[in-house]
Steps between C-alpha positions, in 0.01 A plus 500: 500500500771343723871549420802319650832691454819289530798739498873474548695657787620790284145607406360816660201374705342846541498547127341158446231583752377781272432245226149354487375749760136422403539125555566264791873424498765307692868606482779249578876561472721198447858424407366311198145539370460124450492452876166681521309285250377264776298788648242440225390190691330734750468812290226513231660787311380566144836655395858433617754781438864388492765772558830306519841644588739532204696196618190286569471240222222305674224717353468272197435194720257705711313617189471142372370359832246775549361443153507118493445398862265774621345627174542868595591798283854643541648846431876568522683829567877504457737747663715490185396473132561204275273226632153638416458301177629185672229529768224548245623201306479287815130588543498816715174695480704823487864605544706817521787690663450669837507873417276808515243335268467177697208609717285590197610179330397286798169686536423422135605140554263471797205637304562261212532208738179599682312496170650163415405353842141628458478341156636171634243498779221579254623223272515258793141589596384450141674161489344400832157603370551298181616200700189528721275524195667195345451298821140613550370462144732215393653699216851550371691690232800460269723720283722413201782742429683570175731200552205263502539403866179481705472605864210337690339665803471329838126464438558293185759287677238436768241398236742272314652356818842581639641179350366578153629850421509516116845655466601803297359375170143442386584142410511419871140612539393308189608174664240563774207576265221242481541291182152593377584874528839494328359610164323798658814586698724483192267714292484756779881511514519544125251786511679673788869446432498490120221747418499719808131451582360546853297197607240383751456120516482198732703181524584226749824395668577169673731468801712200587221350711265505199286780641352721228477878546306735272674829417347813347783685327535858375794618288615842387773601254704825495636606162788734433500801261594275211227247577726236655405326825663667797331321787234231551327448831196319627285397793334168585221427748427157646128444422493132596236545772276695262536224239420233758183688597402538134557130442279423801220712356543338157487156660187583697331636187600193301361268770170691502477476121555123512231466766263723306546289187448178695191638676349597165567154359349291777199732517425393142603134511399220732821294481734716706776236495577570133623849584674442832823363348538807279417724795769331715761546228423871471476549878832324557676719246355834607552413870865414415506166685659171397200278573124550548253221568147401606448220753159342554375344822383139484380248760646152512336190650536502875450875529850599385507847340760561229586781259576394143657701218235628258688748274846652496740719305877487553773722359740360244750265659279394794381141520116495495337359811253307286779291348604346829491119536163504676375853422501742791278454805508655851323362805358784709516317834682499731801689358302786345216535752612856582498600133167324448347698788634828362359430151161405642497851650582639152850606609806506272816302590828665389865479595849367433521121491799493735289659774232227494498212743708201399201287403348783296825569316541152355245527218616844381872432537456198278386733219779755559262780603645774721189713562131419462154658513193281563157661439183301586239450227135476601227380264200668657540438874692175458880481515599368156881516524768764459685714247877484560803698383863390541824687448809284433757763402533681833316567825216743433296721730148523358368854476147586622388587146615154381313325781184702433520430125535125559209504748288660227624233256409223747153653549446513123614138461270399784206684345575340162527155658177549690325627192639214291394241759151644518470510122639149463253359748214671317610360162552152640158498669303621196533281191169542328397802297265626772760445771768659277284811468451514877872444549579793267265721698654392830849552362405850390363567849822363649697728274291799604540400863874476451507845340295637787717326759820616332363851487407484867821332620729737311300822529452455879873524588544774241217687670680463832830619353341809342299574814792465741715711266241779495475470878879536536491817288271665759743434789753773411784339305839634407561584134695175448235292680228667289695417184532134605130486595403645160712231333314229697165651404597527131622139496172380655299699245708348218430150633128586525505612134655165403227310686228714338650440154509125554139499620386714207668285238368183668143635505528602133630159395227328704237715328392653834587859416194703399448863410272706727314726261379835631434853377794735552653829388815418300699812579433468874600132489824589319575772753457248783719241326796723408503765773785334689728482195552877484691524832686177418615641167597833655708316760697334216531825300261373233208668327165320519193615312176357369228623269156389380379593152192720485300242302532241781160464676475630857285224650564131427396157621779255583736392778702807608700301758636250246568782254692677777695178573618481137600867499674459836713213362591676175573844650682345794725304263562810290612700804714212626694464174534873421791691651444832322248657269127443529218248535175585319149351493255589221143383446313526170214334315592200286154381386147613576167317474146598597513415869864428561847633428849351465766719661870494415741553791868579438770502768823644358836537677855607416662218698747223426279323246458128434733293277329366184550136605310566825193676358304183432554367853428801723135400541583142604474395866815539713686667213700823510709675238796479739490161675869483590618436853631857520195673359440853627120488528327231703155343465308180429445561128123459542382861461487502120350150491216611727457817295467300177237272655301796637516682166374186325214479752408859405484396135827665397859421407837612633831546318833681529745687278850568630855594407795443728617828652205698359206374706183294464133557419234257623163504320180339614136526404191440713125507431259694723128570495403865436238649733226718361539753781850645457472736799788429743380325816510697826744355750312328785508661840732341749356325801469724801784446744415419862483805722749347744806283500376296795372180340519174695635248250522122542790369287506123431811353336699184580827657379668688790698722265184612321327566832792706621535736203124537444448584866787748483354692204140482618613638836686775316169598341352529851308173522487264798590150382424159656658195337397137453684205344204298363124502448425344839678785679304749287169350613613495864605867489175600330302317768684692772544845340303485176294813567817708540663385175439715190649283226670160456803448273484127425777289347345230283736207561554430873544180707218341702235726343546694176387858446218388267369253762513765772319751277223253423461422871456873572258562215291189573473562877176612666654829608528421869865400505632712212409816316388346169544832318854578618718604198748227401782568254685203349882505505639231272798409288277309256493672161321257269179548306195452723683568828336839551155360423558210740588744782196718438267201472609387847368827642809722498442867418822576313824345377865618521773281351847447643751657502269747672508855363421718802330759278266234356437356846415847636253556215340161566463586870342834403254328266398244761476727805374832357136407561561372852661826606224732384416776747817467707758775517802592704457743787810717527553694819620857488876514533587697820716806492844402620813677606847363528805456285509672161354322200736260325523485121482145354524403134346190346702266282258537209735322259500183713125524561429533128729204429329298772158548337652446151410851384127467588448860616130442559575222748771715659248784541258259670770384743596857590133595553445195718810585703365851566162357595661272761769739624265724704345207686837336570645829631201565724516144637870542583444834680205365702681180607819686592313761710306236698815295568368201305826327405334219302271743318797725420697205364206395282458856369874513420467167319219646287716802413780258404267318260357801319842672482646192328230539233670821381857370559568746788750256651655752745159552660441123495825423683443772760141384564613136532764592757244695706251212472755262657570745782128528579462124516800492735332745742697812403203715398580787735865516392396490134269802527733755341596257223129450424459878470792512256349212303171690474685797353665273240168326431332839446776587254438170322125579479576839343738337249235245404237776465734696271574199275135390493399847383736466201343173378 
């Protein structure tokens, strides 16, 4: 601690020097002590000691200045008694008379002041930390004392705005509360200030600019011994960004539900135009725009091309375009040639009206629009017109999710228009009874084609998204990147489930859904259907169990896949709507006849339950118990509808009993044939896996994203992959290298020549140009009835639907190539004894590997075994190339090590091998020799780690 001593001329300096001997001190003698106060401008003393002469009356002024102007603590020693109390009254930290006790007194004063300085510094640090937290997390706090005055923190002032500080009373804050939240705010105040309850609630405030901020508030109350309120304090966090993100998700979900409903309607009805007005109204509201409209292209005499208003919806207060003096019509040329060209390329036009060229602005400025989005609509391959959105309230930047949603809407409108036009032409052309029958058949075929095309067009990009996401996971992501990638993958899977639900319900309503009856073991089928729900329940701290009554037959005849689909929907819903407790499945006999049995399935949960007024509607299409905009659980509302239809197809009925807050129980019955032989069937042996990873695969797909991720994963499994974009390229590659290719992965729909046409050309050849027996596996996004049969009839050996499951694709490759690889085996050379650096210990990230293969430990074991099979050859190739000075061969061997190391997520080894590979290609083989030796040591450690983990599986 630093001390400044200002003493009079009569004070003994030597005696003063003994004071504060453990502290840094400065001693100054003056005629009057007030003359030394200015020294504090350069002296950062913590304590100033005044020792005035008896006739020096300036000490009072000095004490005042030191306290008020410099904010320092002051102690006063008098040579004569009588003024001690006066000094303390004026604010002195300590005061006394200079005598034999003064040194002890000043030592005690210094210790007390040191403790006070330390506390002040600690308090300052705590305040700085709180201020930093308030700035970083956008939070603030307040305290109300016994007088009722409220003190707001800097953080709250920042949230409210410096020009809107509420004042010392709560009424000032109430003036800022959003009008719709005043009742909640007042009730919260009553509960806190009148009843002394702590609270946790949310409300909104509005600043002078009209900007709304969402606050999450917490309040606490301190009571005195007699139960009265002593102090009330609280904290508020600005959660506006979180609310905006939630609103965006709600809006996206609402848009998808509108599109799902519209898609279902026009799939069932020919006249699409009856539903488009209602769809535009709903789309405009959920997209939160002021106007939405459809314009249709028309040709005028003389070749003039114009766009005319077809349908519109406008918010209240906006003048409809259709009520103009001459309607609303736009000529595309020459003013809008640029926009026309963009729409012909299926591109979206967006922006603020003020940024458009002068000629382009005129039409939109006349309507008062400030921002627009124009999405082209194609009926088949013909440009039909566009779907437009206008915002009149303010300039709006369209978010990617909004653009994507409107593109999907435009595609659905275009498909509906195309379907309606085709159906209309068929009806118009067939008047007689015979022609009407043919027209109905053609319309049904058109509907099936539309379903197939919609399946293909939507499932193909979903396949690419899932594939590229899985590919990104194998590239060594950070934890945050992995979390974002998982979110993308989950969203794509959710969209795929929506598409599958729509297709299922459409096939059921069209009468094209059929049961595939087969003999099966019930308990094994149940185990397969519900095995994934155990880990899911455990993750959510739920209990999941199932049981089958002893009297239930072992072997039945029925459709186990459709039974599993019903159970999957019911159990999945039960887990989704249950936060604690259990989900239980029981199976028992309901009725029994000579050769068949009716089983009763019960799925019981302890979840939220279903309100009585919703029970009758839960099995209706696109219906959910909670259909509000802020519902917690998402979905299409088709799962229970599909389940009811499937149960009816199995000769049974489905029903539900529920109580809000206590849970639900779904019941359904189904009839099955009873087999005479009740001995459980022996599981079939799996196809023998090829003895080597080195298959030469020809991959044909017109989608570059699909080619990229499929090639990535097939290469990871050790295959050599050649790609083609259409059937003609496939035939050309087979003519040149057909004898070296082991299997062809053939997309069905490709330009110039489809996969089916290419397959037929191969199978019908004379064998001189192509190997007629080469295995061909169909890759297709078609998922309608008869698609698989159509592929196999064309000569394809197997069928894998998109999105491609790599495990299913691997099994298909095994089935198709096992016979062609008979008698071949890998020849592994003996690993030479080596000396060098000590062995390095490497650990595998088993958790990430298990997650990557979705918990399939059998597939993980296969990958580890295949890695070990390849590792010896790759190591030997690297040693041989490096010893002979073959830079290119060394680089290729390093590339191979990079590939197989990425299979087991050994990203450190991958990065090191990639760096060495680049050096070899740059001619630095000799300089890289030692680094290659170190890499071999790390690679050997990786091999040992893989061997250890493989032995555990």
